[in-house]
C-alpha positions, 0 to 999 in steps of 0.5 A: 047777802050774796056778796057776804057768801062770796067773801066767805067762799073766797076766804075758805077757797083760797087757803084750800087752793094754797094748801093743795098747790103747796102740797103738789109742789112739795110732792113734786112727783116728776122732780122738776122743782127739785132738779138740783137734788133729784129724789128716788121716789118710785116715779121716773123724773122728767130727765130731759128737763132736769138734765138740761137745767143741771147742765145749764147751771154747770156749764164747765162740768162736761166736754161731751154729751151723749143724746138718746132715748132710754136705750142709751142709759146703760152706756157707761160714759165714764168708760169713754177714753179721753172725754168727760161725757154726760149722758143726756138719756131720757125716756123716749128721747127723740132727735128733734128734742136733742137738736133743740137742747143742743141749740140752747146749750150752744146759745149759752156758750156750752159748746161740746167737743163731741156729741154722740147720739144713739138712734133707734126705732123710738127716735125714728117714729115718735111724734114730738107732739105726743110729749107736749102734755106728757109730764114725764117727757115734756121737753125743756122749754127752749124758748125760755132762753129768750123769755123767762115766762116760758119757765113759769108756763112749763112749771105751772103744768106740774101744778096738776092735781092728777099727780096726786094719783101717784101718792100710793106709789110714792108711799109704798116705794122704798127709795132714797137710793143715794147711788141713784142720785150720785150716778144721776149727777156724775154722768147721767146714766142709769146706775151700773149697780142695777140688780139683775132681773132673774124672773124675765118671762121671755116667752111672754115678754111685753115688747114696746113699740112706738106709734110707727110713722106718726111723725114720718121718716122724712121729718126725722131725717130732716131733724138729724140733718139739722143736728149735723148742720148745727154741729158742723157750724160749731166745729163739734164732732158728731158721732151717730150710732144705732142702738142694738135692739133686742130681736123681739123689738127689732123684728116689728121695727123692720116690718114697719120700715126701720131698714128703710130709715137706716138706708135713708140715714146713710144718705146724709151721714156716716154712722156706726150700726149695732142693729140687726140680727146678730149674736148680741141681739139674739142673746137674752143675757145681754138685755134687762128686757126687750127694750134695754141692753146691759152695760156690758153691751154699752161697753162693746159700743164704746170699744168699737167707736173709741178703741177700734176693737170689734169681734170679726164675727160680730162685724160680719153680722153687722154689729159695729159696721161703719156705714157710709154712702159708699157701702150702704147698699152692701150694708142694707143687703146684709140686713135684708138677708138676715131677715130673709135668709 
C-alpha cells in the first residue's frame, strides 16, 4: 500500500513540477533564456550575462567595448568617432567582473582594439560576492569556457519559484518596446529616447550608495591593475575614466574614501577624471536622478576623450582633467579644495 501511494504521489508530483519549471522558463523574468530576443517585460534583465552571450555569438560585430556600471549606460557609443563600440553596461558593474568578461572574450579570440572603462563609487566598493546569488547581477559563468556544465548550473539558478513574485509587475507592464530591443543589440546602451523625468523631487531624492569598503580599495586597485596588464599583453588600448557623479552621490562617496581611491588609481594608470564638484555635477538638468547622467553629459565625455574638446572652465574644475602620476598631487588638491573651500 505504501508503495502504491508513493507511485501515485510521483505520478502527480512530476507533472506538477514539470509545469512549474516550464512556466518559469517561459516567464524568464531576467531574460537569460531569451538572450537572443530580449523582452521589455518591466523587469531589468541580467544584462551582464545576456550581453556576453550576444558578443560571444557574434564575435565580429564590434571592434571596441565600453565597460562600466549602469552609470555609463547613457554614453551613446555610436557617437565615438572611428570605433564600432558596444556598451557592456549593466547594473552595479564592477572591475573584477569586467576583467573576467574580457578574459573570456580574449580566449574566444575576440580581441578589441580599444577598451573603455568607467569607474565610480559603485565599482570601487562593491564586494563581488554580493552578485553570486543575485539573479539580476549574477556574473557570466566564465568557467563555462572550459566546462559547459557551468552554463547548466548557472541557468538552473533561474529555475527559481521566487521569480513568480514578479508576475504582477510583468502583467501590469505595458512593454514590448521595440526601440528598447533595437538599442540593446545595436550598441548596448539605454535608449536615447528615454522620456524626460519632470517630477524628480530633488529635495528628498533617494541617493544610492554602495556598501563602502566591504571589498576594499586594495582589492579594487588590484583588479584594475590586472585589467591594465591583460590589455597590455594583448595590445589593447585601455582608456579609463571616472563617471561624473551627481553632487548628492559624490559627497557621501568622498566621505567614505573615494578621493583616496582616485589618488591610488593615479599611481597605477593615467585616466580621465569627470568626478568632483563642477558645473556639470551640481546641475540637476544633467541627470535623470542622483545616480545616472544624461546622454548630453555622455557626449561631453566623448568630446574630451576622442575629440580633444573641453570647456576651459570645466577643466579648471576637474571635469575632463587627464590625471597622471606626475600631476596627481595637483589634481587631488583640487578635489580637496572643492570639498573644503
